[in-house]
LOMARBA-451194 format. One record per residue (C-alpha): residue in three letters; x, y, z; chain; residue number from 1. Coordinates in pm, 1 decimal. Layout:
REM residues N
<r Ala, X X, Y Y, Z Z, c A, k NUM>
...
//
This chain:
REM residues 341
<r Met, X 255.4, Y 4675.5, Z -309.3, c A, k 1>
<r Gly, X 401.7, Y 4940.4, Z -80.9, c A, k 2>
<r Lys, X 314.6, Y 5113.1, Z 241.5, c A, k 3>
<r Ile, X 210.6, Y 5467.3, Z 314.4, c A, k 4>
<r Val, X 223.5, Y 5644.0, Z 648.5, c A, k 5>
<r Arg, X -82.0, Y 5843.9, Z 755.1, c A, k 6>
<r Glu, X -60.7, Y 6102.1, Z 1032.8, c A, k 7>
<r Arg, X -320.7, Y 6311.1, Z 1210.9, c A, k 8>
<r Pro, X -327.9, Y 6518.4, Z 1532.5, c A, k 9>
<r Asp, X -439.1, Y 6320.5, Z 1835.1, c A, k 10>
<r Tyr, X -748.2, Y 6541.3, Z 1868.6, c A, k 11>
<r Tyr, X -856.6, Y 6483.8, Z 1505.3, c A, k 12>
<r Asp, X -1127.1, Y 6230.2, Z 1588.8, c A, k 13>
<r Ala, X -1241.7, Y 6437.1, Z 1886.7, c A, k 14>
<r Phe, X -1356.0, Y 6717.4, Z 1658.4, c A, k 15>
<r Thr, X -1726.3, Y 6764.8, Z 1602.6, c A, k 16>
<r Cys, X -1908.7, Y 7072.2, Z 1480.6, c A, k 17>
<r Thr, X -2063.1, Y 7247.9, Z 1780.0, c A, k 18>
<r Gly, X -2302.8, Y 7446.7, Z 1563.4, c A, k 19>
<r Asn, X -2474.8, Y 7726.6, Z 1748.1, c A, k 20>
<r Thr, X -2385.2, Y 7599.0, Z 2095.3, c A, k 21>
<r Thr, X -2024.3, Y 7712.4, Z 2146.2, c A, k 22>
<r Cys, X -1911.1, Y 7817.0, Z 1797.2, c A, k 23>
<r Ile, X -1794.4, Y 8177.7, Z 1813.4, c A, k 24>
<r Asp, X -1846.7, Y 8247.3, Z 1444.1, c A, k 25>
<r Val, X -2046.0, Y 8056.9, Z 1183.5, c A, k 26>
<r Cys, X -1840.7, Y 7935.5, Z 885.1, c A, k 27>
<r Cys, X -2131.9, Y 7935.4, Z 635.3, c A, k 28>
<r Phe, X -2068.2, Y 8276.6, Z 480.9, c A, k 29>
<r Ala, X -1838.9, Y 8471.1, Z 246.6, c A, k 30>
<r Trp, X -1706.5, Y 8163.7, Z 65.7, c A, k 31>
<r Val, X -1740.6, Y 8104.1, Z -304.4, c A, k 32>
<r Ile, X -1934.3, Y 7779.6, Z -251.1, c A, k 33>
<r Pro, X -1907.1, Y 7534.3, Z -542.4, c A, k 34>
<r Ile, X -2137.6, Y 7232.6, Z -541.1, c A, k 35>
<r Asp, X -1969.7, Y 6902.8, Z -623.0, c A, k 36>
<r Asp, X -2115.8, Y 6722.5, Z -925.7, c A, k 37>
<r Lys, X -2285.9, Y 6442.7, Z -733.6, c A, k 38>
<r Thr, X -2458.5, Y 6680.8, Z -493.2, c A, k 39>
<r Ala, X -2553.2, Y 6920.1, Z -775.9, c A, k 40>
<r Gln, X -2731.5, Y 6640.0, Z -961.7, c A, k 41>
<r His, X -2910.3, Y 6539.0, Z -642.2, c A, k 42>
<r Tyr, X -3034.0, Y 6896.5, Z -593.9, c A, k 43>
<r Leu, X -3131.7, Y 6937.3, Z -962.4, c A, k 44>
<r Asn, X -3336.0, Y 6617.3, Z -959.0, c A, k 45>
<r Tyr, X -3501.6, Y 6672.7, Z -620.6, c A, k 46>
<r Glu, X -3878.9, Y 6683.7, Z -656.9, c A, k 47>
<r Gly, X -4137.6, Y 6897.8, Z -481.8, c A, k 48>
<r Pro, X -4122.2, Y 7239.2, Z -310.1, c A, k 49>
<r Trp, X -3792.9, Y 7159.1, Z -135.9, c A, k 50>
<r Gly, X -3633.6, Y 7079.4, Z -472.2, c A, k 51>
<r Asp, X -3760.4, Y 7411.4, Z -607.7, c A, k 52>
<r His, X -3609.6, Y 7586.3, Z -304.4, c A, k 53>
<r Leu, X -3273.6, Y 7415.7, Z -363.8, c A, k 54>
<r Arg, X -3263.1, Y 7515.5, Z -730.3, c A, k 55>
<r Glu, X -3367.1, Y 7874.4, Z -659.4, c A, k 56>
<r Asn, X -3051.5, Y 7909.8, Z -455.0, c A, k 57>
<r Met, X -2813.2, Y 7760.2, Z -713.8, c A, k 58>
<r Tyr, X -2648.6, Y 7916.4, Z -1016.0, c A, k 59>
<r Gln, X -2427.6, Y 7781.7, Z -1292.6, c A, k 60>
<r Gly, X -2085.2, Y 7934.2, Z -1344.9, c A, k 61>
<r Glu, X -1920.7, Y 8012.1, Z -1676.3, c A, k 62>
<r Gly, X -1734.9, Y 7680.5, Z -1671.9, c A, k 63>
<r Gly, X -2054.8, Y 7483.2, Z -1623.8, c A, k 64>
<r Gly, X -2012.3, Y 7408.6, Z -1253.8, c A, k 65>
<r Trp, X -2283.6, Y 7482.2, Z -998.9, c A, k 66>
<r Phe, X -2257.9, Y 7718.5, Z -701.4, c A, k 67>
<r Leu, X -2474.2, Y 7824.0, Z -408.4, c A, k 68>
<r Arg, X -2621.8, Y 8171.3, Z -442.6, c A, k 69>
<r Leu, X -2516.2, Y 8365.5, Z -133.1, c A, k 70>
<r Gly, X -2769.0, Y 8579.0, Z 47.8, c A, k 71>
<r Glu, X -2740.9, Y 8900.7, Z 247.8, c A, k 72>
<r Gln, X -2391.6, Y 8974.5, Z 383.6, c A, k 73>
<r Gly, X -2261.1, Y 8668.8, Z 200.3, c A, k 74>
<r Arg, X -2451.4, Y 8418.9, Z 414.1, c A, k 75>
<r Cys, X -2530.0, Y 8074.1, Z 278.7, c A, k 76>
<r Pro, X -2898.5, Y 8073.3, Z 173.8, c A, k 77>
<r Phe, X -2951.5, Y 7755.0, Z 376.7, c A, k 78>
<r Leu, X -2814.0, Y 7897.8, Z 700.1, c A, k 79>
<r Thr, X -3099.2, Y 7925.7, Z 948.8, c A, k 80>
<r Glu, X -3146.9, Y 8218.2, Z 1187.4, c A, k 81>
<r Asp, X -2999.9, Y 8010.5, Z 1470.2, c A, k 82>
<r Cys, X -2697.0, Y 7927.4, Z 1251.9, c A, k 83>
<r Leu, X -2782.4, Y 7567.8, Z 1164.7, c A, k 84>
<r Cys, X -2781.1, Y 7402.3, Z 820.4, c A, k 85>
<r Asp, X -3131.1, Y 7382.4, Z 676.5, c A, k 86>
<r Ile, X -3024.0, Y 7115.5, Z 425.6, c A, k 87>
<r Arg, X -2890.0, Y 6897.3, Z 703.5, c A, k 88>
<r Leu, X -3201.7, Y 6954.6, Z 912.0, c A, k 89>
<r His, X -3425.4, Y 6866.8, Z 618.2, c A, k 90>
<r Asp, X -3238.0, Y 6572.7, Z 460.7, c A, k 91>
<r Gly, X -2952.3, Y 6474.0, Z 689.5, c A, k 92>
<r Glu, X -2574.2, Y 6506.1, Z 670.6, c A, k 93>
<r Ser, X -2545.5, Y 6296.9, Z 351.4, c A, k 94>
<r Ala, X -2734.7, Y 6565.0, Z 154.9, c A, k 95>
<r Gln, X -2482.5, Y 6836.4, Z 238.0, c A, k 96>
<r Asn, X -2245.9, Y 6976.8, Z -20.6, c A, k 97>
<r Lys, X -1901.2, Y 6814.7, Z -7.9, c A, k 98>
<r Ile, X -1720.9, Y 7128.4, Z 109.8, c A, k 99>
<r Cys, X -1963.7, Y 7152.4, Z 402.4, c A, k 100>
<r Glu, X -1894.3, Y 6789.2, Z 488.1, c A, k 101>
<r Ile, X -1515.4, Y 6833.2, Z 472.2, c A, k 102>
<r Tyr, X -1451.2, Y 7169.0, Z 638.4, c A, k 103>
<r Pro, X -1257.7, Y 7225.5, Z 863.8, c A, k 104>
<r Arg, X -1086.4, Y 6898.0, Z 775.2, c A, k 105>
<r Glu, X -814.0, Y 6871.3, Z 515.1, c A, k 106>
<r Arg, X -762.8, Y 6511.1, Z 419.0, c A, k 107>
<r Asp, X -497.0, Y 6321.8, Z 230.6, c A, k 108>
<r Ile, X -224.8, Y 6585.7, Z 198.1, c A, k 109>
<r Arg, X 39.7, Y 6391.1, Z 2.2, c A, k 110>
<r Val, X 417.7, Y 6399.9, Z 14.1, c A, k 111>
<r Gly, X 587.5, Y 6087.6, Z -117.9, c A, k 112>
<r Tyr, X 470.4, Y 5791.8, Z 92.0, c A, k 113>
<r Tyr, X 332.4, Y 6024.1, Z 361.0, c A, k 114>
<r Arg, X -32.2, Y 6128.4, Z 404.4, c A, k 115>
<r Gln, X -153.9, Y 6394.5, Z 642.6, c A, k 116>
<r Asp, X -508.4, Y 6449.4, Z 770.3, c A, k 117>
<r Arg, X -545.3, Y 6778.1, Z 952.7, c A, k 118>
<r Leu, X -784.2, Y 7040.6, Z 1087.2, c A, k 119>
<r Met, X -790.1, Y 7416.7, Z 1030.9, c A, k 120>
<r Ile, X -776.4, Y 7663.8, Z 1321.0, c A, k 121>
<r Ala, X -1006.7, Y 7892.5, Z 1124.3, c A, k 122>
<r Cys, X -1269.1, Y 7680.0, Z 1300.2, c A, k 123>
<r Ser, X -1288.1, Y 7795.5, Z 1661.5, c A, k 124>
<r Glu, X -1361.0, Y 7444.6, Z 1790.8, c A, k 125>
<r Val, X -1040.5, Y 7316.6, Z 1627.2, c A, k 126>
<r Ala, X -843.0, Y 7600.3, Z 1787.1, c A, k 127>
<r Arg, X -990.4, Y 7511.8, Z 2126.5, c A, k 128>
<r Leu, X -889.4, Y 7147.2, Z 2080.2, c A, k 129>
<r Leu, X -537.0, Y 7257.6, Z 1987.7, c A, k 130>
<r Tyr, X -489.1, Y 7478.9, Z 2294.4, c A, k 131>
<r Thr, X -644.9, Y 7237.4, Z 2539.8, c A, k 132>
<r Ser, X -463.2, Y 6928.8, Z 2409.8, c A, k 133>
<r Pro, X -236.0, Y 6774.3, Z 2677.3, c A, k 134>
<r Gly, X 117.8, Y 6901.9, Z 2722.7, c A, k 135>
<r Asp, X 305.5, Y 7198.2, Z 2580.3, c A, k 136>
<r Gly, X 367.7, Y 7037.3, Z 2241.4, c A, k 137>
<r Leu, X 169.2, Y 6861.8, Z 1971.1, c A, k 138>
<r Asn, X 89.0, Y 6492.5, Z 1963.0, c A, k 139>
<r Phe, X 15.7, Y 6291.6, Z 1650.8, c A, k 140>
<r Ile, X -109.9, Y 5946.3, Z 1562.6, c A, k 141>
<r Arg, X 69.3, Y 5759.8, Z 1282.6, c A, k 142>
<r Thr, X -59.6, Y 5450.1, Z 1109.9, c A, k 143>
<r Glu, X 58.9, Y 5241.7, Z 815.9, c A, k 144>
<r Glu, X -158.9, Y 5142.1, Z 521.5, c A, k 145>
<r Glu, X -106.6, Y 4916.3, Z 222.6, c A, k 146>
<r Ser, X -94.0, Y 5102.9, Z -106.8, c A, k 147>
<r Lys, X -65.8, Y 5016.0, Z -474.8, c A, k 148>
<r Glu, X 102.7, Y 5348.9, Z -538.9, c A, k 149>
<r Glu, X 470.2, Y 5329.2, Z -628.8, c A, k 150>
<r Val, X 705.3, Y 5582.4, Z -470.8, c A, k 151>
<r Ser, X 1051.8, Y 5616.0, Z -621.9, c A, k 152>
<r Glu, X 1352.9, Y 5559.7, Z -397.6, c A, k 153>
<r Glu, X 1463.5, Y 5917.9, Z -458.1, c A, k 154>
<r Leu, X 1128.2, Y 6059.3, Z -346.1, c A, k 155>
<r Arg, X 1123.3, Y 5822.1, Z -49.3, c A, k 156>
<r Ile, X 1462.4, Y 5951.3, Z 66.6, c A, k 157>
<r Arg, X 1355.6, Y 6314.9, Z 17.1, c A, k 158>
<r Thr, X 1037.5, Y 6246.9, Z 214.8, c A, k 159>
<r Asp, X 1237.4, Y 6082.0, Z 496.3, c A, k 160>
<r Arg, X 1465.7, Y 6383.2, Z 523.3, c A, k 161>
<r Leu, X 1186.7, Y 6639.2, Z 503.9, c A, k 162>
<r Leu, X 979.1, Y 6465.6, Z 772.4, c A, k 163>
<r Ala, X 1281.8, Y 6433.7, Z 1000.5, c A, k 164>
<r Phe, X 1353.3, Y 6804.9, Z 961.2, c A, k 165>
<r Arg, X 986.5, Y 6897.6, Z 1003.0, c A, k 166>
<r Asp, X 940.0, Y 6683.7, Z 1314.7, c A, k 167>
<r Gly, X 1254.9, Y 6823.5, Z 1472.1, c A, k 168>
<r Met, X 1140.8, Y 7177.7, Z 1408.3, c A, k 169>
<r Val, X 789.9, Y 7110.7, Z 1540.0, c A, k 170>
<r Asn, X 935.6, Y 6978.9, Z 1865.8, c A, k 171>
<r Ala, X 1188.7, Y 7261.6, Z 1890.4, c A, k 172>
<r Leu, X 923.1, Y 7529.6, Z 1840.0, c A, k 173>
<r Ala, X 696.1, Y 7378.9, Z 2103.7, c A, k 174>
<r Ala, X 988.1, Y 7344.8, Z 2347.4, c A, k 175>
<r Gly, X 1082.6, Y 7712.8, Z 2314.9, c A, k 176>
<r Ser, X 1407.4, Y 7664.3, Z 2122.8, c A, k 177>
<r Phe, X 1302.9, Y 7930.3, Z 1869.0, c A, k 178>
<r Asp, X 1163.8, Y 8180.2, Z 2118.5, c A, k 179>
<r Ala, X 1414.0, Y 8445.6, Z 2010.3, c A, k 180>
<r Asn, X 1271.9, Y 8424.0, Z 1658.2, c A, k 181>
<r Leu, X 908.8, Y 8393.0, Z 1760.8, c A, k 182>
<r Phe, X 905.0, Y 8669.9, Z 2021.5, c A, k 183>
<r Gly, X 1199.9, Y 8886.6, Z 1926.8, c A, k 184>
<r Cys, X 1218.0, Y 8932.9, Z 1548.5, c A, k 185>
<r Tyr, X 957.1, Y 9158.5, Z 1397.5, c A, k 186>
<r Ala, X 895.6, Y 9325.4, Z 1066.7, c A, k 187>
<r Ser, X 884.8, Y 9703.7, Z 1060.3, c A, k 188>
<r Val, X 553.6, Y 9887.9, Z 1075.9, c A, k 189>
<r Asp, X 582.1, Y 9970.6, Z 704.2, c A, k 190>
<r Glu, X 656.5, Y 9608.0, Z 611.4, c A, k 191>
<r Met, X 363.7, Y 9476.5, Z 813.5, c A, k 192>
<r Asn, X 127.5, Y 9737.7, Z 671.4, c A, k 193>
<r Ala, X 239.5, Y 9643.1, Z 318.8, c A, k 194>
<r Leu, X 166.4, Y 9276.3, Z 388.6, c A, k 195>
<r Leu, X -177.5, Y 9357.7, Z 527.9, c A, k 196>
<r Asp, X -245.7, Y 9578.7, Z 223.6, c A, k 197>
<r Asp, X -174.7, Y 9285.7, Z -9.1, c A, k 198>
<r Ala, X -390.9, Y 9036.7, Z 181.0, c A, k 199>
<r Ile, X -741.3, Y 8942.7, Z 67.0, c A, k 200>
<r Tyr, X -1018.3, Y 8980.2, Z 324.3, c A, k 201>
<r Phe, X -1375.9, Y 8863.4, Z 341.1, c A, k 202>
<r Glu, X -1575.0, Y 9177.2, Z 273.4, c A, k 203>
<r Gly, X -1842.4, Y 9250.9, Z 527.8, c A, k 204>
<r His, X -1706.0, Y 9024.1, Z 800.6, c A, k 205>
<r Thr, X -1741.1, Y 9268.5, Z 1087.7, c A, k 206>
<r Gln, X -1527.3, Y 9081.8, Z 1340.6, c A, k 207>
<r Ser, X -1216.3, Y 9053.8, Z 1123.2, c A, k 208>
<r Glu, X -1256.3, Y 9409.9, Z 991.9, c A, k 209>
<r Lys, X -1257.9, Y 9546.4, Z 1347.3, c A, k 210>
<r Val, X -959.4, Y 9333.4, Z 1449.6, c A, k 211>
<r Tyr, X -746.2, Y 9443.6, Z 1155.6, c A, k 212>
<r Glu, X -845.3, Y 9807.4, Z 1197.7, c A, k 213>
<r Thr, X -725.2, Y 9792.1, Z 1559.0, c A, k 214>
<r Leu, X -416.4, Y 9593.1, Z 1458.0, c A, k 215>
<r Arg, X -302.1, Y 9867.7, Z 1223.3, c A, k 216>
<r Ser, X -359.5, Y 10133.5, Z 1488.3, c A, k 217>
<r Ile, X -143.5, Y 9955.7, Z 1748.1, c A, k 218>
<r Leu, X 149.1, Y 9866.2, Z 1518.9, c A, k 219>
<r Pro, X 359.3, Y 10171.7, Z 1617.3, c A, k 220>
<r Lys, X 324.0, Y 10086.6, Z 1988.9, c A, k 221>
<r Ala, X 320.3, Y 9706.9, Z 1958.6, c A, k 222>
<r Ala, X 653.2, Y 9664.4, Z 2142.2, c A, k 223>
<r Asp, X 522.0, Y 9829.8, Z 2459.3, c A, k 224>
<r Ile, X 191.5, Y 9637.5, Z 2445.6, c A, k 225>
<r Arg, X 381.3, Y 9313.2, Z 2386.7, c A, k 226>
<r Lys, X 591.7, Y 9358.7, Z 2699.7, c A, k 227>
<r Glu, X 285.4, Y 9413.5, Z 2919.1, c A, k 228>
<r Phe, X 100.5, Y 9131.6, Z 2745.1, c A, k 229>
<r Tyr, X 356.2, Y 8864.5, Z 2836.2, c A, k 230>
<r Glu, X 398.1, Y 8999.9, Z 3188.4, c A, k 231>
<r Lys, X 23.8, Y 8963.9, Z 3252.4, c A, k 232>
<r Val, X -44.2, Y 8659.6, Z 3033.3, c A, k 233>
<r Pro, X 266.3, Y 8435.7, Z 3052.0, c A, k 234>
<r Glu, X 67.4, Y 8132.3, Z 2930.8, c A, k 235>
<r Ala, X 24.6, Y 8308.8, Z 2595.3, c A, k 236>
<r Lys, X 378.9, Y 8208.4, Z 2502.0, c A, k 237>
<r Thr, X 285.7, Y 7841.5, Z 2540.5, c A, k 238>
<r Trp, X -21.0, Y 7892.0, Z 2320.7, c A, k 239>
<r Leu, X 180.8, Y 8072.7, Z 2054.0, c A, k 240>
<r Arg, X 461.0, Y 7813.0, Z 2062.8, c A, k 241>
<r Lys, X 196.3, Y 7547.1, Z 2010.3, c A, k 242>
<r Thr, X 53.4, Y 7738.3, Z 1716.5, c A, k 243>
<r Ala, X 396.8, Y 7788.1, Z 1563.1, c A, k 244>
<r Ala, X 447.8, Y 7412.5, Z 1585.1, c A, k 245>
<r Tyr, X 107.3, Y 7368.4, Z 1419.2, c A, k 246>
<r Phe, X 216.0, Y 7602.7, Z 1137.0, c A, k 247>
<r Ala, X 543.2, Y 7413.2, Z 1090.2, c A, k 248>
<r His, X 371.2, Y 7075.3, Z 1085.4, c A, k 249>
<r Arg, X 148.1, Y 7195.9, Z 800.3, c A, k 250>
<r Gln, X 361.1, Y 7432.5, Z 599.2, c A, k 251>
<r Ile, X 702.9, Y 7268.6, Z 579.9, c A, k 252>
<r Leu, X 548.6, Y 6988.1, Z 372.3, c A, k 253>
<r Asp, X 512.4, Y 7240.4, Z 88.7, c A, k 254>
<r Thr, X 891.2, Y 7228.6, Z 45.8, c A, k 255>
<r Ile, X 881.0, Y 6941.7, Z -204.7, c A, k 256>
<r Gln, X 630.5, Y 7117.7, Z -430.4, c A, k 257>
<r Asp, X 779.9, Y 7462.7, Z -380.3, c A, k 258>
<r Gly, X 1129.6, Y 7347.4, Z -464.9, c A, k 259>
<r Ser, X 1266.4, Y 7543.2, Z -169.6, c A, k 260>
<r Ile, X 1227.2, Y 7541.7, Z 206.8, c A, k 261>
<r Glu, X 1272.1, Y 7919.0, Z 230.9, c A, k 262>
<r Gly, X 907.9, Y 8010.9, Z 169.3, c A, k 263>
<r Pro, X 758.8, Y 7759.8, Z 414.0, c A, k 264>
<r Leu, X 1004.7, Y 7863.1, Z 686.0, c A, k 265>
<r Ile, X 928.8, Y 8231.4, Z 632.4, c A, k 266>
<r Ser, X 560.2, Y 8151.1, Z 656.0, c A, k 267>
<r Val, X 591.9, Y 7969.1, Z 990.2, c A, k 268>
<r Phe, X 743.1, Y 8271.5, Z 1164.1, c A, k 269>
<r Arg, X 544.6, Y 8535.7, Z 976.0, c A, k 270>
<r Ser, X 220.6, Y 8353.1, Z 1058.2, c A, k 271>
<r Thr, X 314.0, Y 8343.0, Z 1427.0, c A, k 272>
<r His, X 402.1, Y 8713.2, Z 1428.6, c A, k 273>
<r Ile, X 69.3, Y 8811.0, Z 1272.9, c A, k 274>
<r Leu, X -122.5, Y 8585.8, Z 1511.8, c A, k 275>
<r Glu, X 64.4, Y 8744.7, Z 1802.3, c A, k 276>
<r Leu, X -37.5, Y 9090.4, Z 1679.7, c A, k 277>
<r Ile, X -401.0, Y 8979.3, Z 1666.3, c A, k 278>
<r Cys, X -364.3, Y 8859.7, Z 2026.4, c A, k 279>
<r Leu, X -224.0, Y 9200.5, Z 2118.6, c A, k 280>
<r Thr, X -528.5, Y 9373.0, Z 1970.6, c A, k 281>
<r Gln, X -755.6, Y 9166.9, Z 2194.1, c A, k 282>
<r Phe, X -541.6, Y 9240.3, Z 2499.5, c A, k 283>
<r Tyr, X -525.1, Y 9610.5, Z 2410.5, c A, k 284>
<r Lys, X -903.8, Y 9639.3, Z 2379.5, c A, k 285>
<r Lys, X -990.6, Y 9438.5, Z 2691.9, c A, k 286>
<r Gly, X -693.0, Y 9484.0, Z 2922.1, c A, k 287>
<r Ser, X -699.3, Y 9107.8, Z 2976.4, c A, k 288>
<r Phe, X -655.4, Y 8788.7, Z 2773.3, c A, k 289>
<r Asp, X -763.2, Y 8429.3, Z 2833.8, c A, k 290>
<r Leu, X -811.6, Y 8100.1, Z 2650.4, c A, k 291>
<r Asp, X -1128.6, Y 8223.7, Z 2481.0, c A, k 292>
<r Asp, X -936.8, Y 8523.4, Z 2346.3, c A, k 293>
<r Met, X -663.8, Y 8291.8, Z 2216.0, c A, k 294>
<r Val, X -923.2, Y 8078.1, Z 2037.9, c A, k 295>
<r Phe, X -1083.8, Y 8389.1, Z 1888.7, c A, k 296>
<r Ser, X -746.4, Y 8524.9, Z 1772.8, c A, k 297>
<r Ala, X -656.2, Y 8194.8, Z 1603.9, c A, k 298>
<r His, X -997.5, Y 8187.3, Z 1436.4, c A, k 299>
<r Ile, X -954.4, Y 8539.5, Z 1295.9, c A, k 300>
<r Phe, X -604.5, Y 8456.8, Z 1172.6, c A, k 301>
<r Gly, X -721.6, Y 8133.5, Z 1013.6, c A, k 302>
<r Leu, X -1021.7, Y 8298.3, Z 849.0, c A, k 303>
<r Ile, X -791.3, Y 8535.5, Z 661.0, c A, k 304>
<r Phe, X -455.5, Y 8361.7, Z 625.0, c A, k 305>
<r Glu, X -549.2, Y 7993.6, Z 623.9, c A, k 306>
<r Ile, X -853.4, Y 7980.1, Z 397.9, c A, k 307>
<r Ser, X -743.8, Y 8218.7, Z 120.3, c A, k 308>
<r Met, X -483.3, Y 8060.6, Z -106.5, c A, k 309>
<r His, X -377.1, Y 8408.9, Z -217.7, c A, k 310>
<r Asn, X -282.7, Y 8483.4, Z 140.7, c A, k 311>
<r Val, X -114.7, Y 8145.2, Z 188.7, c A, k 312>
<r Val, X 115.2, Y 8234.5, Z -101.6, c A, k 313>
<r Leu, X 159.0, Y 8587.6, Z 31.9, c A, k 314>
<r Met, X 281.3, Y 8459.0, Z 366.6, c A, k 315>
<r Lys, X 556.4, Y 8260.4, Z 194.2, c A, k 316>
<r Gln, X 653.7, Y 8545.0, Z -37.2, c A, k 317>
<r Val, X 914.4, Y 8328.0, Z -212.8, c A, k 318>
<r Arg, X 755.8, Y 8069.3, Z -438.8, c A, k 319>
<r Asn, X 861.7, Y 7833.3, Z -717.1, c A, k 320>
<r Thr, X 548.7, Y 7824.0, Z -930.7, c A, k 321>
<r Ala, X 705.7, Y 7614.5, Z -1205.9, c A, k 322>
<r Val, X 690.1, Y 7298.5, Z -994.5, c A, k 323>
<r Asp, X 313.8, Y 7253.6, Z -1006.3, c A, k 324>
<r Ala, X 144.3, Y 7437.9, Z -1290.4, c A, k 325>
<r Glu, X -206.5, Y 7338.9, Z -1182.6, c A, k 326>
<r Tyr, X -172.4, Y 7436.9, Z -816.5, c A, k 327>
<r Pro, X 120.7, Y 7677.4, Z -794.1, c A, k 328>
<r Asp, X 17.8, Y 7762.2, Z -437.0, c A, k 329>
<r Gly, X 156.0, Y 7427.8, Z -320.9, c A, k 330>
<r Glu, X -169.7, Y 7274.8, Z -193.4, c A, k 331>
<r Asn, X -278.7, Y 6930.7, Z -307.5, c A, k 332>
<r Ser, X -555.4, Y 6829.5, Z -72.0, c A, k 333>
<r Glu, X -908.6, Y 6746.1, Z -179.8, c A, k 334>
<r Met, X -1006.9, Y 7073.5, Z -12.3, c A, k 335>
<r Arg, X -801.4, Y 7281.2, Z -258.7, c A, k 336>
<r Pro, X -1061.0, Y 7333.5, Z -536.0, c A, k 337>
<r Tyr, X -1311.4, Y 7464.5, Z -280.9, c A, k 338>
<r Leu, X -1091.4, Y 7721.7, Z -111.7, c A, k 339>
<r Tyr, X -1142.4, Y 8094.0, Z -164.1, c A, k 340>
<r Pro, X -1056.9, Y 8270.6, Z -384.9, c A, k 341>
//
């Protein structure tokens, strides 16, 4: 009998879906939405008109699994006009598909004896919790649990070292120790355009399409916009440091599966640079920038570069795919099979 350490951000339990009250963008669209087996059987066996309605909006994939049939503009067929879940309204939370129950949570990310529960900034409410959490850094809650799982001494030592490195970097990023890298090292216009060309986007998502169209247009003059941006919005550096620390806390764990720390480190800084550029587009369009704009920028970034596993890999650029043949992207959470594409 051994022990595992579980860690989550201190705002994890404070998260609740705000639905159509303060959510800036509904998440029930554009996904490939698989239905877990238990829920699929519940829907298939449901009697009456509501059961017929459920089955009319399901289809079976080539591998035998069931999926929700998306409606116009990729919207979930059970998304009401006021952006609420019709299944939840009709039958309660327990009747929802598993992915709908989980998102934006990622639970049980595993590295050795360590477990991480986390939240994705693709959800605007999560981003708001991140930026309004106390202090300039990130705070986490760690607990110990009994486990029957055996962890080798070698893996335990590797996990110790990786967590020590990760925690040190998280604190250093939040404290401004890497400001020269976060706010002073940038890819060329051609390099950034090439990265954006390779990324996968949700087709038809008007908000992200407009942001990335503007982003490309401002790339040649980004340096001048950046200077004015930080002069007028000095608090933006604190928000971006916090986000860089968030990226490091998530991404450096991939080192054990990747076989190298190079990709995760590249991703931390590249992710921050792209998020900063999205912030600049908002500032450029409005001439101002506040907390709501920061939340929106994080949401747009997360929607493209946090949800798509293709883009997660793209941000690292250097990968060791031989380590995990099933999930070469480096993810091992229960969320992984549901992520797009």
